[in-house]
N, C-alpha and C positions, 0 to 999 in steps of 0.2 A: 475339283474346285467348285464347279457349278452345283453339284449335289450338296456340298457342305453349305454353300451360301443359301441354297433353296431351303435346306433344313433349318437354317437360321431364321429365315423368313417364316416358316411354318411355326417354329417355337415362339417367335415374336408375336405372330397373329394369335396364337393360343393364349399367350399372356395377356394381350390386349383384350381379347374376348372375355377373359376372366375378370377384368376390371369392369366392363359393362355389365356382366352377369352379377357381380357383387352389388353394383349400384341399383340394378333392378330388384335383386333379392332383398335389399334393405327395406323395400316396401312390405315384403312378406315377413321379414324378421320383426318389423315394427308394428304392422297392422294385421298380420295373419294372412293365410292363403286366401280366405274368402273376404277378409276385411279390406284388402288392397283394392278390390273392385267395388267396394261399398264405402268409398272414402268419405261420403257425406256424413256418415255416422260419427266420424271423428272431428267434425267441425274445424277444418283447417283454416288458418289465416290465409289472406289473399296471396301472400308471398309463397307460403308453403304449397298452396294449390297450384300456383304457377310452376313451381318446381316439380310437382306431381305430374302435371300435364307434359312438361318437358321430358320427364323420364318415360312417360307413356309414348310420346311421339318419337323421341330420338334413340331410346335405349331398349325399352321392354320389347321383347319378341324380335329384336334386331341384332342382339349380340349373341343370344343363344344359338341362332342359326349359323353364326360364324363358327362356333364351336362344333356344331353339327356337321357343317361342311368339312372342317378339319378332321373330324372323326372318320369320315369316308375317305378323305385324301390320305390320311396316315395309314388307313387300312391297306391300301394298295402298296404303299411304301413298305409296310411290314410284310406283306405277302411276297414282295420282290426279294426282301432280305432273307426270308425263310427259304425261298427257292434257291437262292445263292448258296445257302448253308446246307442244302439237301435235307431240309426238315419237312415234316408233314404239315402242310400249310393249314388245312381246315381244322386239324386236331389241336394245333397250338392256338389258333384263333378261338376255337370253341372253349378251351380252358380259360382264355383271357376274358371272354364274355361271361363265363360262369363266375369268375372272380369279381367282375364288375357288378353282377347281379347280387352276389353275396355282400359286397361293400354297400350296395344300394339298400338292401334289406336292413342291414345293421344301422346305416345312416338314418333311414326313414323311421325306424322303430325306436331308436334310442336317442336321436339327436334332434331331427328337424323334419317338418312336413313337406318341404320344397325340394326333396331329393330328385336328381336326374339320372343318377348312376344306374338305378334299377331299370329305368326306361331305355337307357343307352345300351345296357347289356342285352336286353330283350330284342332291341332293334338290330344289334349286332348279329344275333342268331339268324335273323331274316336275311342279313347281308351276306351270309355264307352261301346263299343261293346265287348271288351275283359275283362272288369273288373271282371266278374264273370265266365270267362271261366277256364277250367282246365289248369294246367300248361303245360301239354303235348300239348294241342291245341295251346297255346301261343308260345311254342317252335317251333312247326311245321310252323306256320305263320312267325316266325322270320327267320327260315332257308330258307324258300321259298323266302322271300323278299331279304335276303342277296344274295341268288343265282341269283336273277334277276339282282342285282347291279353288281355282278361278271360277269355275261354273257354280260351285257352292256359294261363293261370294255374291254372284249375280242373282241367283234364285233363292237366296236364303230368306228373304222377306223379313218379317218382324222376328226379333230374337225371342225365343221361348223363355219364360220365367221359370227356372228350375227350383227356386226357393221362394217361399212366400215371404212377404215383408216382415210379418210377425216372427216367423221362424228365424230369419237372419238377424233381426234385432235382438232376440233372446240369445241366440248363439254368440253374437258379438259382445254382448254384455258379459256373458259368462267367460268368454275368451279374455276380455280385458282384465277381469278379476283374477282368473286362474293364471294366465301368462304373466301378469304384472306382479303378483305377490304370492303365487302358489309354489309349492315344493316341486322338486324334480319329478316325483312320482305322480303328483296331481296333473302336471303339465303333460307328462307322457301319456297318462290315461285319457286326458281330454283330446290329445292329438290323435290317438290310435282308436279310440272307442266311440267318439261322438261324430256323427255324420249329419250335418244340417240339411243336406240334399235329400236324405232318406230315399235313395234310389233303389228301385227293385232290381232283381237279378238281371232281368232283360235290359233295363236301361244301362246298367253298369257294363253289360256285354257290348252294347252298341258303342259306348264311349271307348272301351278298350279296342274294339274293332276299327274305330275311326282314327286312333292314334297313329298307326303306320302311314296313313295318307298324309298326315301333317308333318311327320318326322322324316320319313324315307326320302322324299324328293331332294332335300339338301344334302343328305348323306350320299345319295347316288350322284348328285352333281359334283360332290367332292371326289368320289371315285373316278368319275369321268375326267375331272380336272387333273387328277394325278396321272391318268393314262396319257393325256396330251401335254403334261408338263406346264400347267398354268403358272404355278408359283415359282418361277425362275426370275431372278433379279434383272435379267436382260430384257424382260418383256415390258418395258416402261410404257410403250405406246398402247399396249393392250390394257394395262392398269389404268392409264389416263382415260381411255375410252370408256371402260367399265364404270369408273368413278363419276365421270361427267354425265353419263346417261342414267345410271341406276340410282344414284343418290337423290336427284330431284324427283324422279318418277316414284321412288319408294316413299319419299316424304309426302308427296301428293296422295298416294294410295293410302298411307296411314292416316293422313288428315281427313280422308273420306269418312272415317268413323264419326267425326264431329260435323263435317259438312253435310252428310246425308240426313242429319236431323233438321237441317235448315233447308236443304234442297231435296224435295220429295223424289225426283226422278234419279238422283245420284245414288248408286248402290254403295254399300259399305265394303270397300276392297282392302280394309286394313289387314285381313288375314294373309293375303298374298303380298301386301305391301311390306310387311316385316321381313320377308325373305328377299324381296327385291332390294330393300335398303341394306340388308346384310351383305349382299353381293357388292353393292356400291361401296360399303365400308371396307370390304376386303380389297377392292381395287384401289381405294384411296390410301389405305394404310400401306399396301404393297408398293404403290407408286412412291410414297414418301420414303419408305424403307430403301428402295432401289435408287432414289434420287440423291439422298443424303447419306452421310456416313452411318454405317450400321452401329457405330458406338453409341449413337443417340438412342438406339433401340435395344441396347445391351441388357438393360434391366428387364424389359419385356421378355427377352429370350430366356434369361435366367429363371424368371418366374414360370414361364411356359414349360420349361423342362421339368418342373416340379408341379405340374398342374393338378394332379390328383391330390397330393398332399396339401397344396395351397387351398384347393376347393374345400376340403374337409376342415382345414384350419379356419377358414372364414366362418364356417358354421359354428365351430367351437367358440370362437371369440364373440361372434354376434349374438348367439343365444345367451352367453354369459352376460353380455351388456344389456340385453332387452328382457330377459326372462327373470322370474322371481327368485330363482336360486342364485342369481348374480346381482346386478345392479337394479334390475326391475324397471327399466325405462320403456317398457312396452307401451306404444302409443303416446309417448311423452316427449321424445326428442324433436319431432318435427321433421319435415322432408328436407329442408335446406341444410339443417345441421347434420342430418344423416348422410347427405351427399358429401359434406366436408369430412365427416367421420370415415366414410368409405374411401375417400382419397388418401387420408392419413394411413388407414389400415393397409391399403394397397401399397403405398410407398414403403411402409415398414416391411411388408412381405417381399418387395423387390430387394431391399437391402439385405434381409435375412437370407433370401434365396441366393444372392450373389456371394455372400460369405460362406454359406453352406456348401456351394458347389466348388469352392476353392479347396475343400477338404474331401468331399465325397462326390461320387459320380451320379448317385441316384438319391431321390428322396426315400424316406422310410416306407411309405405305402407303395411307391414305385418298385422298391426292392422286394416287397412281399409279392406284388404282381408278377415280377420277373421270375422269382423263385418258383412260384406255382406253375406259371405258363411254360417255362423251359425245364422244369423239374431239376433245377440246379441246386448244388450245395451253396447256401448263402455265404459260407465262410471260405469258399474256394477263391483263390486269387483270379483276377481278370486274365492274367497271362496264361494260366492253366486252362481256363475256359476257351480262350482264343486258340490255344494249341489243339484242344480237343475238336473244336469246330474245323480247323484247318485239316486235321486228319480225316474228318468225315467227308469234306469236300474232295480231298485227294483220293 
């Protein structure tokens, strides 16, 4: 019973994180991967700029880490299930990460520039080195990597300008025109072939090398959390403590990005603040889930069970809304309206996921993933697969 409820919480958290990811990604869908951080180019109204700051403070870089934490948490749960079924753990997980990488390459190449699947698949390959490590070892690595991020925040100094103002203005003007009214092929070529940063091979290598330092700590924290059973509905006191401490600290650290411009001695700690706030959100959501009836969170659970399909579906819908081969609203909807649009889209996904799961057990992309990972016949009944697993165990 505890395991089922805990898994319900994991699914609900995954669904909730997808809501925050959608709201944050709408800045990329509407202004582009580079444009979202050069928002002055788009001359927002004061209300839209307020919404933009709210997304930056409350959502961006704080919901993706929730998903990252759950990636590590679920990895240990999958490992345990594979062991119970006497399957080869690393080989199955290796195939899973290969599928994620393949989905990521296709997603980034043919649909959208903000893909995370490729990165998660690559990070999963690194996690194979930790999959059978003791929980103490995982915690030590987690603390070390978080310490490195904190140290970087303290000694980072002035942010280096990677793109000249002239280059970014030219790039954003081209992006506005091509994304707003261009054909699918024009948008695809602009996304894949034009690099405003014009990085050298050495600079690109340093960026790639730095990525694991940013991503792995939350994944390792999730793996450690699964080992000690953090996400159990009976741990209300722990959830309340995490929420009450990490939410305000995380908000302050994220606000340091703005405060450091006014207070010279205050370092910009927003890099670590996003992860701290994410942990606080996990605690807050888990406390509410455990305190109140889980039926309130039923929609989040349904959507979370189809997270891969829903993530790609968000891309398909949003690119059609904002890009030239659809409605062409790139840079025109505004931040506040885009938030409202995101809420409506998410609500529709919750309804669709709920109805879908009444008839099917898995989403279409989740089915593809399982078929390849477990080398199953996709047309074989679940009862026959279960019988085969039981025979292997016995």
